[in-house]
N, CA and C of each residue as an Amber inpcrd file, in Angstrom:
protein
   273
 -86.1000000-131.2020000-195.7990000 -86.4640000-131.5240000-197.1660000
 -85.2380000-132.0940000-197.8630000 -85.4040000-133.2410000-198.4880000
 -84.3070000-133.8170000-199.2640000 -84.5290000-133.5340000-200.7500000
 -83.6450000-134.0450000-201.5870000 -83.7020000-133.7380000-203.0120000
 -84.9960000-134.2420000-203.6580000 -85.4440000-135.4350000-203.2840000
 -86.6780000-135.9870000-203.8470000 -87.8780000-135.1280000-203.4820000
 -87.9280000-134.6860000-202.2420000 -89.0260000-133.8250000-201.8060000
 -88.9700000-132.4700000-202.5060000 -87.7600000-131.9610000-202.7240000
 -87.5940000-130.6960000-203.4530000 -88.1170000-130.8420000-204.8790000
 -87.7600000-131.9280000-205.5340000 -88.2100000-132.1680000-206.9070000
 -89.7350000-132.2270000-206.9580000 -90.3490000-132.9170000-206.0120000
 -91.8130000-133.0170000-205.9720000 -92.4640000-131.6610000-205.7650000
 -91.9040000-130.8770000-204.8370000 -92.4730000-129.5570000-204.5480000
 -92.3480000-128.6180000-205.7420000 -91.1990000-128.6300000-206.3980000
 -90.9900000-127.7580000-207.5590000 -91.8690000-128.2070000-208.7260000
 -91.9760000-129.5060000-208.9340000 -92.8070000-130.0280000-210.0230000
 -94.2620000-129.6140000-209.8310000 -94.7500000-129.7250000-208.6050000
 -96.1310000-129.3400000-208.3180000 -96.3390000-127.8380000-208.4970000
 -95.3900000-127.0530000-208.0160000 -95.4950000-125.6010000-208.1010000
 -95.4200000-125.1010000-209.5400000 -94.5490000-125.7130000-210.3450000
 -94.3430000-125.2680000-211.7220000 -95.2730000-125.9600000-212.7190000
 -95.9860000-126.9770000-212.2810000 -96.8600000-127.6980000-213.1950000
 -96.0880000-128.5270000-214.2030000 -94.9430000-129.0480000-213.7920000
 -94.1020000-129.8710000-214.6640000 -94.1080000-131.3080000-214.1630000
 -93.6140000-132.2070000-214.9900000 -93.4810000-133.5930000-214.5380000
 -92.2730000-133.6860000-213.6120000 -92.2770000-134.6880000-212.7500000
 -91.1550000-134.8810000-211.8310000 -89.8740000-135.2020000-212.5840000
 -89.9960000-135.9310000-213.6790000 -88.8250000-136.3090000-214.4670000
 -88.1570000-135.0650000-215.0890000 -88.9790000-134.1800000-215.6650000
 -88.4400000-132.9460000-216.2460000 -87.8610000-132.0410000-215.1580000
 -88.5510000-131.9600000-214.0350000 -88.0840000-131.1320000-212.9290000
 -86.7570000-131.6420000-212.3940000 -86.6150000-132.9630000-212.2940000
 -85.3570000-133.5460000-211.8180000 -84.2040000-133.1770000-212.7550000
 -84.4500000-133.2290000-214.0630000 -83.4110000-132.8480000-215.0270000
 -83.0110000-131.3880000-214.8710000 -83.9990000-130.5160000-214.6580000
 -83.7180000-129.0830000-214.4950000 -82.9120000-128.8360000-213.2210000
 -83.3190000-129.4540000-212.1160000 -82.6170000-129.2500000-210.8470000
 -81.2000000-129.8060000-210.9300000 -81.0310000-130.9900000-211.5160000
 -79.6880000-131.5590000-211.6810000 -78.8180000-130.6740000-212.5640000
 -79.3840000-130.1160000-213.6250000 -78.6220000-129.2290000-214.5110000
 -78.2080000-127.9590000-213.7710000 -79.1040000-127.4150000-212.9330000
 -78.7710000-126.2100000-212.1710000 -77.6530000-126.4900000-211.1700000
 -77.7380000-127.6210000-210.4840000 -76.6910000-127.9870000-209.5240000
 -75.3620000-128.2020000-210.2350000 -75.3900000-128.8670000-211.3870000
 -74.1620000-129.0820000-212.1590000 -73.5540000-127.7640000-212.6220000
 -74.3900000-126.8360000-213.0800000 -73.8910000-125.5370000-213.5410000
 -73.2460000-124.7630000-212.3920000 -73.8730000-124.7800000-211.2270000
 -73.3030000-124.0950000-210.0560000 -71.9820000-124.7530000-209.6720000
 -71.9550000-126.0770000-209.6500000 -70.7330000-126.8120000-209.2890000
 -69.5920000-126.4900000-210.2440000 -69.8530000-126.5230000-211.5470000
 -68.8000000-126.2450000-212.5360000 -68.3010000-124.8040000-212.4280000
 -69.1960000-123.8790000-212.1410000 -68.7790000-122.4850000-211.9720000
 -67.8750000-122.3340000-210.7500000 -68.2230000-122.9980000-209.6610000
 -67.3960000-122.9270000-208.4560000 -66.0420000-123.5800000-208.6720000
 -66.0090000-124.6930000-209.3940000 -64.7460000-125.3650000-209.6920000
 -63.8270000-124.4490000-210.4860000 -64.4040000-123.6800000-211.4150000
 -63.5770000-122.7810000-212.2300000 -63.2950000-121.4500000-211.5260000
 -63.7670000-121.2980000-210.2950000 -63.4450000-120.1040000-209.5140000
 -64.4150000-118.9550000-209.6760000 -65.5190000-119.1720000-210.3750000
 -66.5070000-118.1130000-210.5760000 -67.4590000-118.0210000-209.3900000
 -68.0110000-116.8340000-209.1840000 -69.0240000-116.6090000-208.1610000
 -70.3910000-116.7270000-208.8310000 -71.3480000-117.3960000-208.1740000
 -72.6910000-117.5730000-208.7130000 -73.6580000-116.7890000-207.8330000
 -74.3430000-115.8060000-208.4200000 -75.3010000-114.9930000-207.6810000
 -76.7040000-115.2590000-208.1980000 -77.6130000-115.5730000-207.2610000
 -79.0160000-115.7780000-207.6040000 -79.7890000-114.6950000-206.8720000
 -80.2980000-113.7330000-207.6310000 -80.9840000-112.5840000-207.0490000
 -82.1410000-113.0200000-206.1680000 -82.2120000-112.4720000-204.9660000
 -83.2780000-112.7890000-204.0290000 -83.0440000-114.0680000-203.2400000
 -81.9750000-114.7940000-203.5460000 -81.6830000-116.0450000-202.8410000
 -80.3360000-115.9750000-202.1390000 -79.2630000-115.7240000-202.8980000
 -77.9430000-115.6360000-202.2920000 -76.8570000-115.8540000-203.3160000
 -75.6340000-116.0170000-202.8200000 -74.5060000-116.2210000-203.7170000
 -73.6270000-117.3740000-203.2200000 -73.0910000-118.0960000-204.1830000
 -72.1620000-119.1900000-203.9280000 -70.7920000-118.7370000-204.3980000
 -69.7600000-119.0420000-203.6280000 -68.3960000-118.7590000-204.0420000
 -67.4540000-119.7030000-203.3140000 -66.1910000-119.7000000-203.6870000
 -65.2110000-120.5280000-203.0020000 -64.2810000-119.6390000-202.1920000
 -63.8540000-120.1550000-201.0720000 -62.8800000-119.4780000-200.2260000
 -61.7130000-120.4290000-200.0220000 -60.5400000-119.8680000-199.8130000
 -59.3650000-120.6820000-199.5380000 -59.0920000-120.6640000-198.0440000
 -59.0390000-121.8420000-197.4630000 -58.6590000-121.9620000-196.0560000
 -57.1550000-122.1230000-195.9870000 -56.5270000-121.3690000-195.1310000
 -55.0740000-121.4320000-194.9630000 -54.6740000-122.7730000-194.3430000
 -53.4390000-123.1600000-194.5860000 -52.8930000-124.3450000-193.9100000
 -52.7550000-124.0040000-192.4310000 -52.9700000-125.0080000-191.5780000
 -52.8790000-124.7530000-190.1450000 -52.4500000-126.0240000-189.4230000
 -52.1310000-125.8580000-188.1540000 -51.7310000-126.9900000-187.3280000
 -52.9050000-127.3690000-186.4360000 -53.2690000-128.6410000-186.4630000
 -54.3320000-129.1500000-185.6050000 -53.7600000-130.1490000-184.6230000
 -54.6190000-130.6720000-183.7740000 -54.1840000-131.6560000-182.7820000
 -55.0680000-132.8980000-182.8710000 -54.4300000-134.0600000-182.8070000
 -55.1620000-135.3070000-182.7020000 -55.6990000-135.3750000-181.2760000
 -57.0350000-135.4410000-181.0830000 -57.5720000-135.4020000-179.7290000
 -57.1970000-136.6110000-178.8640000 -56.8720000-137.7320000-179.4970000
 -56.5150000-138.9230000-178.7220000 -55.0670000-138.8960000-178.2600000
 -54.1610000-138.5020000-179.1570000 -52.7370000-138.5470000-178.8280000
 -52.1590000-137.1770000-178.5180000 -52.9200000-136.1280000-178.7510000
 -52.4640000-134.7360000-178.5770000 -51.3100000-134.3910000-179.5020000
 -51.0790000-135.2270000-180.5030000 -50.0020000-135.0060000-181.4560000
 -50.4110000-133.9190000-182.4530000 -49.4790000-133.0110000-182.7850000
 -49.7390000-131.9500000-183.7550000 -49.7370000-132.5520000-185.1560000
 -50.7150000-132.1500000-185.9590000 -50.7760000-132.5950000-187.3520000
 -50.9760000-131.3730000-188.2390000 -50.3960000-131.4230000-189.4180000
 -50.4980000-130.3340000-190.3850000 -51.7690000-130.5170000-191.2000000
 -52.6260000-129.5120000-191.2050000 -53.8440000-129.5310000-192.0180000
 -53.5620000-128.6590000-193.2400000 -53.5930000-129.2370000-194.4460000
 -53.2170000-128.4740000-195.6430000 -54.2520000-127.4110000-196.0210000
 -53.8220000-126.4390000-196.8080000 -54.7290000-125.4130000-197.3390000
 -55.7090000-126.0920000-198.2920000 -56.9280000-125.5690000-198.3490000
 -57.9430000-126.1610000-199.2140000 -58.9540000-125.1070000-199.6480000
 -59.6100000-125.3640000-200.7720000 -60.7080000-124.4980000-201.2360000
 -62.0160000-125.1170000-200.7950000 -62.9160000-124.2930000-200.2470000
 -64.2080000-124.7890000-199.7910000 -65.3190000-123.9210000-200.3690000
 -66.4720000-124.5180000-200.6830000 -67.6040000-123.7220000-201.1730000
 -68.2700000-122.9890000-200.0050000 -68.7390000-121.7810000-200.2760000
 -69.4210000-120.9710000-199.2650000 -70.7310000-120.4620000-199.8670000
 -71.7290000-120.2780000-199.0160000 -72.9970000-119.7040000-199.4400000
 -73.3080000-118.5260000-198.5410000 -73.6990000-117.4180000-199.1450000
 -74.1070000-116.2410000-198.3880000 -75.5350000-115.9070000-198.8010000
 -76.4450000-115.9500000-197.8380000 -77.8560000-115.6780000-198.1120000
 -78.0630000-114.1980000-198.4120000 -79.0130000-113.9070000-199.3090000
 -79.3380000-112.5150000-199.6290000 -80.1690000-111.9170000-198.5080000
 -80.2580000-110.6000000-198.4960000 -81.0530000-109.9090000-197.4820000
 -82.5080000-110.3280000-197.5740000 -83.0330000-110.4780000-198.7920000
 -84.4300000-110.8810000-198.9740000 -84.6890000-112.2560000-198.3670000
 -83.7810000-113.2030000-198.5680000 -83.9390000-114.5370000-198.0030000
 -83.8640000-114.4850000-196.4830000 -82.9080000-113.7460000-195.9640000
 -82.7870000-113.6020000-194.5030000 -84.0500000-112.9990000-193.8960000
 -84.5930000-111.9760000-194.5510000 -85.8030000-111.3390000-194.0360000
 -86.9990000-112.2930000-194.0720000 -87.1490000-113.0660000-195.1460000
 -88.2590000-114.0090000-195.2450000 -88.1610000-115.1280000-194.2110000
 -86.9560000-115.6120000-193.9470000 -86.7720000-116.6740000-192.9630000
 -87.0180000-116.1570000-191.5530000 -86.6760000-114.9030000-191.3090000
 -86.8190000-114.3150000-189.9700000 -88.2750000-114.0870000-189.5810000
 -89.1890000-114.0650000-190.5290000 -90.6130000-113.7890000-190.2350000
 -91.2550000-114.9400000-189.5020000
């Protein structure tokens, strides 16, 4: 399912127009993104939680030349599914 299909499914389920649904979904994604940028954890009950983790700097290898390269530390977004979501998917 891509974003357009998600918008259509939510619009049909909620009885809203696709245009209004698209605005709501975009606003939700923007709110989650801004919270993660500021270092906050976002928890959606029954779905899961979004947070950022810091990856340590490490040494990698170029597979073609076998030369060692330094990979810098970085922050990455992470998602952890809730128990309810895991149980529903497992059925």
